[in-house]
Structures are given as structure tokens and as C-alpha cells.
C-alpha positions as CSV (number, residue, x, y, z in Angstrom):
1,M,-74.5,103.6,-38.5
2,T,-77.8,101.7,-38.0
3,S,-76.4,98.4,-39.1
4,D,-73.2,99.0,-37.2
5,G,-75.2,100.2,-34.2
6,T,-77.5,97.2,-34.5
7,A,-74.5,94.9,-34.8
8,A,-72.9,96.6,-31.8
9,T,-76.1,96.4,-29.9
10,G,-76.6,92.8,-30.9
11,G,-73.1,92.0,-29.9
12,T,-73.6,93.7,-26.7
13,A,-76.9,92.0,-26.2
14,A,-75.4,88.6,-27.0
15,T,-72.6,89.2,-24.7
16,G,-75.0,90.6,-22.1
17,E,-77.2,87.5,-22.4
18,L,-74.2,85.3,-21.8
19,V,-73.2,87.3,-18.7
20,A,-76.8,87.7,-17.5
21,S,-77.7,84.1,-17.9
22,G,-74.9,83.0,-15.7
23,G,-72.7,81.7,-18.5
24,P,-70.1,79.1,-18.0
25,V,-67.3,81.5,-17.2
26,A,-68.8,83.4,-14.3
27,G,-71.9,81.5,-13.2
28,G,-70.4,78.0,-13.5
29,G,-67.3,78.9,-11.5
30,I,-69.2,80.5,-8.7
31,A,-71.6,77.6,-8.5
32,A,-68.8,75.1,-8.3
33,S,-66.9,76.9,-5.5
34,G,-70.0,78.0,-3.7
35,G,-71.4,74.4,-3.5
36,S,-68.2,72.7,-2.4
37,G,-66.5,75.3,-0.2
38,P,-68.7,75.1,2.9
39,T,-68.9,71.2,2.7
40,R,-65.1,70.9,2.5
41,R,-64.7,73.2,5.4
42,M,-67.1,71.2,7.5
43,L,-65.4,67.9,6.5
44,W,-62.0,69.5,7.3
45,T,-63.2,70.6,10.7
46,A,-64.8,67.2,11.5
47,A,-61.7,65.3,10.4
48,L,-59.3,67.6,12.4
49,G,-61.5,67.4,15.5
50,A,-61.8,63.6,15.3
51,A,-58.0,63.2,14.9
52,A,-57.4,65.5,17.9
53,F,-59.9,63.4,20.0
54,L,-58.3,60.1,19.1
55,F,-54.8,61.4,19.9
56,T,-56.0,62.7,23.2
57,L,-57.8,59.4,24.0
58,A,-54.6,57.4,23.2
59,A,-52.6,59.6,25.5
60,L,-55.2,59.3,28.3
61,L,-55.2,55.5,28.0
62,R,-51.4,55.2,28.0
63,L,-50.5,57.9,30.6
64,H,-53.6,58.1,32.8
65,V,-55.7,54.9,32.8
66,Y,-52.7,52.5,32.6
67,E,-50.4,54.4,34.9
68,G,-53.3,55.1,37.3
69,V,-54.1,51.5,37.9
70,L,-50.5,50.6,38.8
71,A,-51.3,50.9,42.5
72,L,-51.5,48.0,44.9
73,P,-55.1,47.6,46.2
74,L,-56.4,48.5,49.6
75,E,-58.6,45.4,49.6
76,Q,-56.9,42.0,49.9
77,D,-58.3,38.6,50.8
78,R,-56.1,35.8,49.5
79,T,-54.9,32.5,50.8
80,Y,-52.2,30.1,49.3
81,R,-50.4,27.1,50.5
82,L,-47.0,25.6,50.4
83,A,-46.4,21.9,51.2
84,T,-43.8,19.2,51.5
85,S,-44.3,15.4,52.0
86,D,-41.0,15.0,53.8
87,G,-40.4,17.3,56.7
88,D,-38.9,17.1,60.1
89,Y,-39.7,19.0,63.3
90,F,-39.3,18.9,67.0
91,D,-42.5,18.2,68.8
92,H,-42.4,20.3,72.0
93,G,-45.5,18.5,73.4
94,T,-43.8,15.1,73.5
95,L,-40.2,16.4,73.5
96,S,-39.4,14.2,70.5
97,F,-38.4,14.6,66.9
98,R,-40.7,13.6,64.1
99,E,-39.1,12.9,60.7
100,G,-40.4,12.4,57.2
101,V,-43.9,13.8,57.8
102,P,-46.1,16.0,55.5
103,L,-46.1,19.7,56.4
104,V,-48.3,22.5,55.1
105,A,-47.7,26.2,55.4
106,T,-50.9,28.3,55.0
107,V,-50.5,32.0,54.2
108,T,-53.4,34.4,54.4
109,L,-53.3,38.1,53.4
110,K,-56.0,40.5,54.6
111,G,-56.3,44.1,53.7
112,D,-57.5,46.9,56.0
113,P,-59.0,49.5,53.6
114,A,-60.0,51.9,56.4
115,A,-56.3,52.2,57.5
116,G,-55.1,53.0,54.0
117,N,-55.3,55.9,51.7
118,G,-54.4,56.9,48.1
119,D,-50.7,56.4,48.8
120,T,-50.5,53.7,51.5
121,A,-52.1,50.3,52.0
122,V,-52.2,48.2,55.1
123,W,-52.3,44.4,55.0
124,T,-51.9,41.7,57.6
125,E,-50.2,38.4,56.9
126,F,-50.9,35.2,58.9
127,T,-48.6,32.2,58.3
128,S,-49.2,28.9,60.0
129,L,-47.1,25.8,59.6
130,A,-48.8,22.5,60.6
131,D,-48.5,18.8,60.2
132,A,-51.0,16.6,58.4
133,R,-53.0,16.2,61.7
134,G,-53.4,19.9,62.0
135,N,-50.9,20.3,64.9
136,R,-49.3,23.8,64.6
137,I,-45.6,23.8,64.5
138,D,-44.8,27.4,63.8
139,Y,-46.9,30.6,63.5
140,H,-46.1,34.2,62.4
141,E,-48.3,37.2,62.1
142,R,-47.5,40.7,61.0
143,R,-49.3,43.9,60.0
144,T,-47.5,46.1,57.5
145,A,-48.1,49.4,55.8
146,F,-46.5,49.9,52.4
147,D,-46.4,52.3,49.5
148,R,-49.0,51.3,46.9
149,R,-46.7,52.0,44.0
150,T,-43.3,50.9,45.1
151,A,-44.5,48.1,47.5
152,M,-41.9,49.3,50.0
153,T,-42.8,49.2,53.7
154,V,-43.9,52.4,55.5
155,N,-43.6,52.7,59.3
156,C,-47.1,53.6,60.4
157,C,-50.6,52.5,61.0
158,G,-50.1,50.1,63.9
159,E,-47.5,47.8,62.4
160,Y,-46.3,44.8,64.3
161,V,-44.4,41.5,63.9
162,D,-45.8,38.6,66.0
163,E,-46.1,40.1,69.5
164,D,-43.6,42.9,68.9
165,A,-45.4,46.2,68.3
166,G,-42.0,48.0,68.2
167,A,-40.7,46.0,65.3
168,R,-39.5,48.2,62.4
169,Q,-40.0,46.6,59.0
170,S,-38.1,47.7,55.8
171,G,-37.7,46.6,52.2
172,L,-40.5,45.1,50.1
173,A,-43.5,44.2,52.3
174,F,-45.3,41.3,50.6
175,R,-44.5,41.3,46.9
176,L,-42.6,43.0,44.1
177,P,-44.0,46.2,42.4
178,F,-45.7,46.4,39.0
179,R,-43.1,46.3,36.2
180,A,-40.6,44.4,38.3
181,E,-37.1,44.9,37.1
182,P,-34.3,42.3,36.7
183,R,-32.3,43.6,39.7
184,S,-32.0,43.1,43.4
185,Y,-34.5,44.3,45.9
186,P,-34.5,44.5,49.7
187,M,-37.3,42.4,51.2
188,Y,-38.5,41.8,54.7
189,D,-38.4,38.3,56.0
190,T,-40.8,37.6,58.9
191,V,-39.0,34.6,60.3
192,L,-35.6,36.4,60.4
193,R,-37.2,39.7,61.3
194,R,-35.0,41.7,59.0
195,A,-34.6,42.9,55.5
196,V,-32.6,40.7,53.2
197,T,-31.4,41.1,49.6
198,L,-33.7,39.5,47.1
199,R,-31.5,38.9,44.1
200,F,-32.5,38.5,40.4
201,E,-31.3,35.0,39.3
202,G,-32.6,34.7,35.8
203,E,-35.8,34.0,33.9
204,G,-38.0,30.9,33.7
205,D,-41.3,29.6,32.5
206,V,-44.2,28.9,34.8
207,Q,-47.2,27.2,33.2
208,G,-46.5,29.0,29.9
209,I,-45.8,32.5,31.1
210,R,-42.4,34.2,31.3
211,A,-41.3,35.0,34.9
212,H,-38.3,36.6,36.6
213,R,-36.7,34.4,39.2
214,Y,-35.5,36.0,42.4
215,G,-34.1,34.4,45.5
216,Y,-32.0,34.6,48.7
217,T,-30.4,32.4,51.3
218,V,-29.8,33.9,54.7
219,G,-28.6,32.4,58.0
220,P,-28.2,30.8,60.3
221,I,-29.4,33.7,62.4
222,K,-30.5,33.6,66.0
223,I,-34.2,34.3,66.1
224,E,-35.2,33.6,69.7
225,D,-34.3,32.2,73.1
226,V,-36.6,29.3,73.7
227,P,-38.7,29.9,76.9
228,G,-37.8,27.6,79.7
229,S,-35.4,24.7,79.3
230,L,-35.2,21.4,77.6
231,P,-34.1,18.1,79.1
232,G,-30.6,17.0,78.1
233,R,-31.8,13.7,76.6
234,A,-33.9,15.7,74.0
235,L,-30.7,17.4,72.9
236,G,-28.5,14.4,72.8
237,L,-27.0,15.1,76.2
238,P,-28.5,12.5,78.5
239,G,-26.2,13.4,81.4
240,R,-27.6,16.9,81.6
241,P,-30.9,17.4,83.4
242,A,-32.1,20.7,81.7
243,L,-30.6,23.2,79.4
244,G,-31.5,26.6,78.0
245,V,-31.4,26.8,74.2
246,S,-31.7,29.3,71.5
247,R,-33.3,28.8,68.1
248,Y,-31.4,29.7,64.9
249,A,-32.9,29.9,61.5
250,E,-31.7,29.6,57.9
251,V,-34.1,30.5,55.1
252,T,-33.9,30.0,51.4
253,R,-36.7,31.5,49.3
254,T,-37.2,31.5,45.6
255,L,-39.9,33.6,43.9
256,W,-41.1,33.4,40.3
257,V,-42.6,36.8,39.4
258,E,-44.5,37.8,36.3
259,P,-42.8,41.2,35.7
260,E,-45.7,43.3,34.2
261,S,-48.1,42.6,37.1
262,G,-45.4,42.0,39.8
263,L,-47.4,39.0,40.9
264,T,-45.6,36.1,42.5
265,V,-46.8,33.1,40.5
266,K,-44.7,30.4,42.2
267,T,-42.9,30.2,45.5
268,M,-40.4,27.7,47.0
269,E,-39.1,28.0,50.6
270,S,-36.5,25.9,52.5
271,H,-36.4,26.3,56.2
272,R,-33.8,24.9,58.5
273,Q,-34.0,25.7,62.2
274,T,-31.7,24.4,64.9
275,L,-31.4,24.5,68.7
276,R,-28.1,25.6,70.2
277,T,-27.0,25.7,73.8
278,V,-25.5,28.7,75.4
279,D,-22.0,27.7,74.2
280,G,-23.2,28.2,70.6
281,V,-23.0,24.5,69.7
282,E,-25.8,23.1,67.5
283,R,-27.5,20.3,69.4
284,A,-30.6,19.4,67.3
285,V,-32.5,20.3,64.1
286,S,-35.9,21.6,65.2
287,L,-37.3,22.2,61.7
288,R,-36.5,21.1,58.2
289,A,-39.0,21.8,55.5
290,D,-38.6,22.3,51.7
291,L,-42.0,23.8,50.8
292,V,-43.4,24.4,47.4
293,M,-46.6,26.3,46.4
294,S,-49.5,24.0,45.6
295,P,-50.2,23.4,41.9
296,E,-53.8,24.8,42.3
297,D,-52.4,28.1,43.8
298,V,-49.8,28.4,41.1
299,A,-52.5,28.0,38.4
300,A,-54.6,30.7,40.1
301,E,-51.7,33.1,40.3
302,V,-50.8,32.4,36.7
303,A,-54.4,33.1,35.6
304,A,-54.4,36.4,37.5
305,A,-51.1,37.4,35.9
306,R,-52.3,36.5,32.5
307,A,-55.5,38.6,33.0
308,F,-53.4,41.6,34.0
309,T,-51.0,41.3,31.1
310,R,-53.8,41.0,28.6
311,W,-55.4,44.1,30.1
312,A,-52.1,46.0,30.1
313,L,-51.4,45.0,26.5
314,L,-54.9,46.3,25.4
315,V,-54.9,49.6,27.4
316,R,-51.2,50.5,27.1
317,D,-50.3,49.3,23.6
318,V,-53.2,48.0,21.3
319,L,-55.9,50.7,21.8
320,P,-53.5,53.7,21.9
321,G,-51.7,52.4,18.8
322,A,-55.0,51.9,17.0
323,F,-56.3,55.3,18.0
324,C,-53.0,57.0,16.9
325,L,-53.1,55.2,13.5
326,L,-56.7,56.2,12.9
327,G,-56.0,59.8,14.1
328,A,-53.1,60.0,11.6
329,V,-55.4,58.9,8.8
330,L,-57.9,61.5,9.7
331,L,-55.2,64.1,9.9
332,L,-54.1,63.3,6.4
333,V,-57.7,63.6,5.2
334,A,-57.9,67.0,6.9
335,V,-54.7,68.1,5.1
336,R,-56.1,67.0,1.7
337,L,-59.3,68.8,2.4
338,R,-57.4,72.0,3.2
339,R,-55.7,72.1,-0.2
340,P,-57.4,74.4,-2.9
341,V,-59.5,72.5,-5.5
342,P,-58.4,73.1,-9.1
343,P,-61.2,74.1,-11.5
344,S,-62.6,71.5,-13.9
345,A,-61.3,71.1,-17.4
346,A,-64.6,72.4,-18.8
347,A,-64.4,75.5,-16.7
348,Q,-60.9,76.1,-17.8
349,D,-61.9,75.8,-21.5
350,E,-64.8,78.1,-21.1
351,Q,-62.6,80.7,-19.3
352,Q,-60.2,80.6,-22.3
353,V,-63.0,81.4,-24.9
354,P,-62.4,85.0,-26.3
355,A,-65.4,87.3,-26.0
356,H,-65.6,88.1,-29.8
357,D,-65.9,84.4,-30.5
358,L,-69.0,84.2,-28.3
359,A,-70.5,87.1,-30.4
């Protein structure tokens, strides 16, 4: 009994010592899980939170920042020039025709921020055609309100065309919208005082950037009755003392537009205006000018278009793509951290040792 009891006691003591001392079966297992559990949960939470943040940031850049900036500005202060070295025009001061002379059209755009708001902008355009000596041949001025996203005219805000405050403009006001499409658009022509169809004609290259080419040819259309009368000799009718005439215009305009920004990077215009007597017969050509935007202004517009497309590529594509990729990686890390951790091989061996062998 005593020996058996002692043995039993010893066995119990030995077993008790193993248990009490935090043997490899119980103590080791608890230590492993207790040390790694909270750390894994913290890492899992951090990875999941970072992934959600990156996905949200990518969506904000693509859907809010990029889309939010696609509105035409309230502010505007820009001037560009179109020129020809071989133009013809009728000089009303001397009642004579001048042929083969340099002509320059200067176009200035001014914004009126106080008249605009979040949806509508108001710009005024001044167009002056002059010869090399600075003598003004033709002049047009218009104030136009337009939708800041579609670039289409809005009838409000003190609009006018030349001296006509009652003129109603329609179609595109000054330019194409952002993300210009390869299709036709209505566009207002100041000389003709009407909306014309601006047709997509193909694609081209302007100083290294891809551009959509749009154009129209309209006319001849009567644009005004010339005040007063002109002597017959000025119209090729020397036997007639004075005649009333009307002015007719034909306009051909070609625009090269960088589609992402909607910016016109190059412009060509052909103007042909004639004088007709009341019988509708064309008596004289009062203006002939094939105008091309100056190389300096083309370079400036191309630079502006390039800057916008680089910004758009970064904000719309590169950064959202990078953030989504990094977010996906962190999401995979979070999934792996969520999986249960298998016990070590040593812990498995110790868990398989029978109690009587330990005795």
C-alpha cells in the first residue's frame, strides 16, 4: 500500500508538477495564442482600415476631384491672333479696294466672375480685324452666358451681339466642352449671327498632340445693309451716281481641338464678304482673308492642353489605379491575418505525449 501509495502520489506529484509548472501542453499553447492573438487582430484591423481608406481615396479622385474640375472657369483673360499675308478688303475711307495686304484678327476673351455662378459663366469676346498699319477693317463684340459643363449658351446676364441687346445666341458659345466627342455640335457664329453645324471631320496632329478636327462652311448670307450709299464707280457701275448695297458673308472655320481638355489648339478661318445691290447681284468683294492662328499662340494652347491631359491622367487614372492596387494588397494581407494560425509542430508533438509516459 505504502509503496503503491507512494508511487501513486509520486505519479500524481510528477503529473501535478508538469501541469503546475505550465508544461508544454497547456502552458505553451496558451502562451503562443495569447501572445499572437491581439497582435494579429491589430494588424488585421489596420490593414482592413488602410485598404478601405485607399479605395475611398481612389473613388474620390476619380469621381469627385476629376469630375468636379470639369467646369469652365468664371475667370478668363486670353488673347490670340490669326493672320494672313495676302488679304483683300474694301477701304470705306478712300472708297477703293486694297489687295494682297497683310491682315491680323485679334481675339480677346474676358470673363465676368461677378455675373456667373456655379453653373453659368459669362465671357465677353472682342474681335478686331486690322491691316498692317492698324486700320480697323471689321469689328465684332459679344457678351455670352453659357453652361460651365456643356459650354452651351444660356440666354441671360445682359447678353448682346455687337449693338444688338436683343440678339439670342444658341449652340456652343466659345469652345467645345471637356471630353469633346467625335460628332457634330451646334456653334454660334458672331459674323453670321446664327448657330451653325460644326461637324467632326477627322483627327490630326498639332505639334505632337492628337486633336479632333471640326469645321463648317456657311454662306453666303446677308449680314447687313450698308448704311448710306456707295458711288457706282466703286461698284463697277460708273454710270450710276450712288447705290445702296447689302453685305453678304461666307465663313469657313476649322478648329483643331484636344478632346480631353476641349481646348482649341489651332484655328483657321476663311472669310469672303461681298457687296450686292438691291437686285441681288454681287458687285464687289469687300473682304477676302484666309486667317491662320499664329505659331506662338498655337504653341501656348498646345502647352495648356498638355498640362491638362497630364493632370487628368494622374488624377483620373494613375493615382486611383495605384491606390486600388495597394488597397487590394492590403485586403489580401487582412484576409491572411484573419485565418486561424495552426499550432507549431513542437506543440503538436507535446500534445500527443500520453500522461503515463510523462510519469
